[in-house]
TIKE-670838 format. One record per atom (N, C-alpha, C): x, y, z. Coordinates in steps of 0.05 Angstrom, whole numbers, padded with zeros to 5 digits, always signed. Layout:
N
XYZ
...
//
This chain:
223
+00012-00616-00192
+00032-00595-00190
+00026-00576-00166
+00047-00567-00154
+00044-00548-00132
+00061-00523-00138
+00050-00500-00129
+00064-00474-00133
+00062-00457-00108
+00084-00445-00101
+00084-00424-00080
+00076-00398-00094
+00056-00385-00083
+00048-00359-00093
+00053-00338-00072
+00069-00318-00079
+00074-00295-00062
+00048-00279-00061
+00033-00280-00040
+00007-00269-00038
+00007-00245-00018
+00009-00221-00029
+00010-00198-00012
-00017-00188-00003
-00038-00196-00017
-00065-00185-00011
-00072-00164-00031
-00053-00157-00049
-00058-00136-00069
-00071-00147-00094
-00077-00128-00112
-00091-00134-00137
-00075-00153-00154
-00049-00147-00158
-00033-00163-00177
-00028-00192-00166
-00020-00194-00141
-00013-00220-00130
-00038-00238-00127
-00061-00226-00122
-00086-00242-00120
-00093-00253-00148
-00092-00235-00168
-00097-00245-00195
-00078-00266-00203
-00053-00263-00195
-00032-00282-00202
-00038-00309-00190
-00048-00310-00165
-00054-00336-00153
-00078-00349-00167
-00097-00333-00176
-00119-00345-00192
-00109-00356-00218
-00090-00342-00231
-00078-00352-00255
-00064-00379-00250
-00049-00381-00228
-00035-00406-00221
-00055-00428-00218
-00077-00422-00204
-00098-00443-00200
-00109-00451-00227
-00115-00432-00244
-00125-00438-00271
-00106-00456-00287
-00080-00452-00282
-00060-00468-00296
-00058-00497-00285
-00072-00502-00263
-00073-00529-00252
-00056-00534-00228
-00045-00512-00216
-00028-00515-00193
-00044-00515-00167
-00036-00532-00148
-00046-00530-00121
-00030-00507-00108
-00044-00490-00093
-00032-00465-00083
-00021-00468-00055
+00004-00460-00052
+00017-00456-00026
+00021-00426-00023
+00005-00413-00007
+00005-00384-00005
+00026-00375+00016
+00043-00356+00007
+00064-00346+00025
+00059-00316+00028
+00054-00307+00052
+00050-00279+00058
+00072-00269+00077
+00084-00246+00070
+00106-00236+00085
+00100-00208+00097
+00102-00206+00123
+00099-00180+00136
+00127-00167+00139
+00130-00144+00127
+00157-00132+00129
+00156-00104+00141
+00135-00098+00156
+00134-00073+00170
+00121-00051+00154
+00107-00058+00132
+00094-00038+00115
+00071-00025+00130
+00064-00001+00122
+00043+00015+00136
+00016+00001+00136
+00010-00014+00115
-00016-00027+00113
-00013-00057+00119
+00005-00065+00136
+00010-00093+00142
-00015-00108+00151
-00031-00096+00169
-00054-00109+00180
-00075-00115+00158
-00080-00095+00142
-00100-00098+00120
-00091-00118+00100
-00065-00117+00092
-00055-00135+00072
-00056-00164+00082
-00049-00168+00107
-00050-00195+00119
-00078-00206+00118
-00098-00190+00126
-00126-00198+00126
-00135-00206+00098
-00128-00190+00079
-00136-00195+00051
-00123-00220+00041
-00098-00224+00046
-00083-00247+00036
-00095-00273+00048
-00102-00272+00074
-00113-00295+00087
-00141-00302+00075
-00157-00281+00070
-00183-00285+00058
-00181-00298+00031
-00163-00286+00014
-00160-00296-00013
-00150-00325-00013
-00131-00331+00004
-00121-00359+00006
-00144-00378+00012
-00162-00370+00030
-00185-00387+00036
-00204-00390+00012
-00209-00369-00002
-00226-00370-00026
-00214-00387-00048
-00188-00387-00049
-00174-00404-00069
-00172-00433-00061
-00178-00439-00036
-00175-00466-00027
-00145-00474-00025
-00129-00454-00017
-00100-00459-00016
-00093-00483+00002
-00074-00499-00007
-00066-00522+00008
-00053-00514+00035
-00040-00491+00034
-00026-00481+00058
-00025-00451+00057
-00027-00438+00080
-00023-00409+00082
-00001-00404+00103
+00022-00394+00094
+00044-00390+00112
+00050-00360+00114
+00050-00350+00138
+00056-00322+00143
+00082-00319+00158
+00100-00302+00147
+00126-00298+00159
+00131-00269+00164
+00142-00263+00187
+00150-00235+00194
+00178-00230+00185
+00182-00210+00169
+00210-00203+00160
+00213-00173+00167
+00211-00167+00192
+00212-00139+00201
+00239-00126+00198
+00259-00141+00190
+00285-00128+00188
+00285-00106+00166
+00265-00107+00148
+00263-00085+00128
+00259-00058+00142
+00243-00059+00164
+00239-00034+00179
+00264-00025+00193
+00281-00044+00201
+00306-00037+00213
+00325-00024+00192
+00324-00034+00168
+00340-00023+00147
+00331+00005+00139
+00304+00009+00138
+00293+00035+00130
+00298+00041+00101
+00299+00067+00095
+00304+00077+00068
+00281+00072+00049
+00257+00068+00059
+00233+00065+00043
+00210+00078+00057
+00193+00092+00042
+00170+00104+00054
+00150+00084+00064
+00152+00059+00055
+00133+00038+00064
+00141+00027+00092
+00166+00030+00099
+00176+00018+00124
+00189+00037+00143
+00194+00061+00135
+00208+00081+00151
+00190+00104+00157
+00181+00107+00183
+00162+00129+00189
+00173+00157+00185
+00199+00159+00181
+00212+00185+00176
+00210+00194+00147
+00200+00176+00129
+00198+00182+00101
+00168+00182+00093
+00158+00204+00084
+00130+00206+00077
+00124+00192+00050
+00100+00179+00049
+00091+00168+00023
+00080+00192+00007
+00091+00196-00016
+00082+00219-00032
+00057+00213-00048
+00042+00234-00055
+00020+00231-00073
+00030+00228-00101
+00013+00215-00117
+00021+00210-00145
+00025+00237-00160
+00046+00238-00176
+00051+00262-00192
+00057+00253-00221
+00043+00265-00240
+00047+00258-00268
+00076+00263-00276
+00088+00244-00290
+00114+00248-00301
+00137+00245-00281
+00131+00233-00258
+00152+00228-00238
+00174+00210-00249
+00199+00216-00243
+00221+00200-00253
+00238+00190-00229
+00255+00171-00235
+00273+00160-00215
+00260+00139-00199
+00275+00128-00180
+00264+00106-00163
+00246+00118-00142
+00221+00109-00140
+00203+00120-00120
+00212+00115-00091
+00203+00133-00073
+00209+00130-00045
+00197+00105-00033
+00178+00093-00047
+00165+00069-00037
+00181+00043-00044
+00202+00046-00059
+00220+00023-00065
+00232+00013-00039
+00229-00012-00033
+00241-00025-00010
+00267-00039-00020
+00290-00031-00010
+00315-00040-00021
+00317-00071-00023
+00319-00080-00048
+00324-00108-00055
+00303-00127-00043
+00279-00116-00040
+00257-00132-00028
+00251-00158-00043
+00248-00156-00069
+00240-00180-00084
+00260-00203-00083
+00285-00196-00080
+00306-00217-00077
+00301-00232-00051
+00296-00217-00030
+00290-00229-00004
+00265-00246-00005
+00244-00236-00017
+00219-00250-00018
+00222-00276-00035
+00236-00273-00057
+00239-00297-00074
+00256-00318-00060
+00277-00310-00046
+00294-00329-00032
+00277-00345-00012
+00260-00332+00003
+00243-00346+00022
+00222-00364+00008
+00211-00354-00014
+00192-00369-00029
+00204-00394-00041
+00229-00392-00050
+00242-00416-00061
+00248-00436-00039
+00257-00426-00016
+00261-00444+00007
+00235-00459+00014
+00213-00445+00015
+00187-00457+00021
+00180-00477-00001
+00184-00470-00026
+00178-00488-00048
+00194-00513-00047
+00220-00511-00041
+00237-00534-00041
+00230-00553-00017
+00222-00540+00005
+00215-00557+00028
+00188-00572+00024
+00172-00563+00005
+00146-00575+00000
+00146-00590-00026
+00169-00593-00039
+00171-00607-00065
+00153-00593-00086
+00152-00567-00085
+00135-00552-00104
+00150-00549-00130
+00135-00544-00151
+00146-00542-00178
+00152-00514-00187
+00139-00494-00174
+00142-00467-00184
+00138-00447-00161
+00148-00423-00167
+00143-00399-00150
+00131-00378-00168
+00108-00367-00160
+00095-00346-00176
+00100-00319-00162
+00109-00299-00178
+00112-00272-00168
+00100-00253-00188
+00087-00232-00178
+00071-00215-00196
+00085-00190-00207
+00111-00192-00213
+00124-00169-00226
+00111-00164-00253
+00109-00139-00260
+00096-00132-00285
+00107-00106-00297
+00101-00102-00322
+00116-00083-00339
+00115-00054-00329
+00092-00045-00317
+00091-00017-00309
+00107-00011-00284
+00118-00032-00271
+00136-00028-00248
+00165-00024-00256
+00172-00031-00281
+00200-00031-00289
+00215-00005-00284
+00203+00017-00292
+00217+00043-00291
+00224+00051-00263
+00208+00042-00243
+00214+00051-00216
+00227+00031-00198
+00222+00005-00203
+00231-00016-00185
+00250-00035-00199
+00276-00032-00194
+00296-00049-00209
+00292-00079-00205
+00281-00087-00182
+00278-00116-00177
+00252-00127-00189
+00239-00111-00207
+00216-00121-00222
+00223-00126-00251
+00248-00122-00258
+00256-00125-00286
+00258-00155-00293
+00251-00161-00318
+00253-00189-00328
+00282-00199-00325
+00302-00182-00330
+00330-00190-00328
+00336-00199-00300
+00325-00186-00280
+00329-00193-00252
+00318-00221-00247
+00294-00226-00256
+00281-00252-00252
+00298-00274-00265
+00307-00269-00290
+00324-00289-00304
+00349-00295-00288
+00362-00274-00277
+00386-00278-00261
+00380-00294-00236
+00357-00288-00224
+00350-00302-00199
+00344-00331-00205
+00332-00336-00229
+00327-00364-00236
+00353-00380-00238
+00373-00367-00248
+00399-00380-00250
+00410-00387-00222
+00406-00369-00203
+00414-00374-00176
+00398-00397-00164
+00372-00398-00170
+00356-00420-00160
+00365-00447-00171
+00371-00447-00197
+00381-00472-00209
+00407-00482-00197
+00424-00463-00190
+00450-00470-00179
+00449-00476-00149
+00430-00463-00135
+00431-00464-00106
+00411-00482-00092
+00395-00497-00107
+00376-00515-00095
+00386-00544-00098
+00378-00561-00080
+00388-00589-00080
+00382-00604-00106
+00357-00600-00116
+00349-00612-00142
+00348-00590-00163
+00372-00580-00169
+00374-00557-00187
+00358-00559-00212
+00344-00538-00219
+00329-00537-00244
+00300-00546-00242
+00291-00554-00219
+00264-00565-00217
+00244-00544-00208
+00253-00521-00197
+00234-00500-00187
+00236-00477-00207
+00213-00470-00219
+00213-00449-00239
+00200-00424-00228
+00212-00401-00233
+00201-00376-00226
+00181-00368-00248
+00156-00364-00241
+00135-00359-00260
+00126-00330-00257
+00128-00315-00280
+00121-00287-00280
+00102-00281-00304
+00077-00292-00303
+00059-00289-00326
+00051-00260-00332
+00056-00241-00313
+00048-00214-00318
+00071-00196-00327
+00094-00208-00332
+00118-00192-00336
+00116-00173-00360
+00100-00180-00380
+00096-00163-00403
+00068-00151-00404
+00054-00151-00382
+00027-00141-00381
+00026-00115-00365
+00007-00098-00371
+00002-00074-00355
-00021-00080-00336
-00027-00061-00318
-00046-00066-00297
-00075-00069-00308
-00081-00055-00330
-00107-00058-00342
-00111-00087-00352
-00091-00097-00365
-00092-00124-00375
-00094-00145-00353
-00081-00139-00330
-00083-00156-00307
-00111-00156-00296
-00123-00133-00293
-00150-00131-00284
-00169-00146-00302
-00166-00142-00328
-00184-00156-00347
-00181-00186-00345
-00157-00196-00341
-00152-00225-00337
-00166-00234-00311
-00163-00218-00290
-00176-00225-00265
-00206-00225-00266
-00218-00207-00281
-00247-00207-00284
-00256-00232-00298
-00241-00241-00317
-00248-00266-00331
-00247-00290-00312
-00229-00288-00292
-00225-00311-00274
-00243-00308-00248
-00258-00286-00247
-00274-00282-00223
-00259-00275-00198
-00237-00260-00201
-00221-00252-00178
-00237-00233-00160
-00238-00238-00134
-00253-00222-00115
-00238-00196-00108
-00239-00177-00125
-00223-00152-00121
-00232-00136-00097
-00257-00141-00087
-00266-00128-00063
-00251-00138-00038
-00237-00160-00041
-00221-00172-00019
-00191-00166-00022
-00184-00147-00039
-00156-00140-00043
-00150-00111-00034
-00125-00105-00031
-00117-00078-00021
-00091-00070-00034
-00090-00045-00043
-00067-00034-00056
-00056-00009-00044
-00071+00005-00027
-00063+00031-00017
-00038+00028+00000
-00020+00047-00003
+00005+00047+00012
+00003+00058+00040
-00019+00072+00046
-00019+00087+00072
-00042+00080+00091
-00065+00072+00080
-00089+00069+00097
-00098+00040+00099
-00109+00033+00122
-00118+00006+00127
-00148+00002+00126
-00164+00024+00125
-00193+00022+00125
-00205+00032+00100
-00199+00057+00093
-00209+00069+00068
-00184+00078+00052
-00181+00068+00028
-00157+00074+00012
-00156+00105+00007
-00131+00115+00006
-00127+00144+00004
-00136+00154-00023
-00130+00139-00045
-00137+00147-00071
-00117+00166-00084
-00096+00173-00070
-00077+00192-00080
-00048+00182-00082
-00041+00160-00069
-00014+00149-00071
-00011+00136-00099
+00014+00131-00106
+00019+00119-00132
+00003+00093-00136
+00003+00076-00116
-00010+00050-00119
-00040+00053-00123
-00053+00071-00108
-00081+00076-00112
-00086+00087-00140
-00069+00106-00148
-00073+00119-00174
-00073+00098-00197
-00052+00081-00197
-00050+00062-00219
-00072+00040-00217
-00080+00033-00194
-00102+00014-00191
-00128+00026-00202
-00135+00050-00194
-00159+00063-00203
-00159+00067-00233
-00136+00074-00244
-00133+00078-00273
-00138+00051-00288
-00128+00029-00276
-00132+00003-00289
-00161-00005-00290
-00175+00000-00268
-00204-00007-00267
-00220+00011-00286
-00213+00037-00287
-00227+00055-00306
-00223+00046-00335
-00198+00039-00341
-00192+00030-00369
-00206+00004-00375
-00211-00013-00355
-00225-00038-00359
-00255-00034-00360
-00264-00010-00354
-00292-00003-00357
-00310-00010-00333
-00297-00015-00309
-00313-00021-00286
-00303-00004-00262
-00320-00003-00241
-00312+00013-00218
-00297-00006-00198
-00275+00005-00188
-00260-00010-00167
-00279-00014-00143
-00282-00039-00133
-00301-00044-00112
-00292-00036-00083
-00268-00028-00079
-00259-00021-00052
-00265+00009-00047
-00267+00017-00021
-00273+00045-00015
-00249+00063-00017
-00253+00087-00026
-00232+00107-00028
-00241+00133-00014
-00221+00146-00002
-00227+00173+00009
-00232+00193-00013
-00216+00191-00034
-00221+00207-00058
-00217+00189-00082
-00232+00194-00103
-00228+00179-00128
-00222+00200-00150
-00196+00206-00153
-00188+00227-00172
-00200+00222-00200
//
């Protein structure tokens, strides 16, 4: 069996790739550069992880048009990445408009071209409230599009093993699998030492604390 794994270099996607390997899939790693602030660090982490996994292929694609679209703090220099605030509501400024649909479309194209059986994406429950393209209903709808729009309809499955898990559960799963979290990156703003204050840093640090271990990457502050 072969699977395309969307490998961002982050905590969730890295754990996801290790889960896919545990399930018996040969890994086709797909990394997408979309103009995010930490593009260089994420790329380096994804490439390292793919090597550690023994990925059959590592494909890197530039999708810089997200920066041309703007409207996200991750891709638009005119929008600041905010620090984490307790009780924040609404769609975060870090939401990249319809990003997961774009990423999945490319991943499915890659999978079909390699006769792969599955596409793994690391959407998970704690993202639901802020990111509409992380909802299970969205994945189910996209699966229907994949079934209808590929030449051998119904043969490529979208795999979302984390869809009902929180970040602490993901970390615990990764620890069981020996995931090299020191080779992953989650910070939205920094490429060398993680800020420790953005939403992504906050939720990552909380997950490691809840799992009872210290996050192995460096932070400017550890709230």
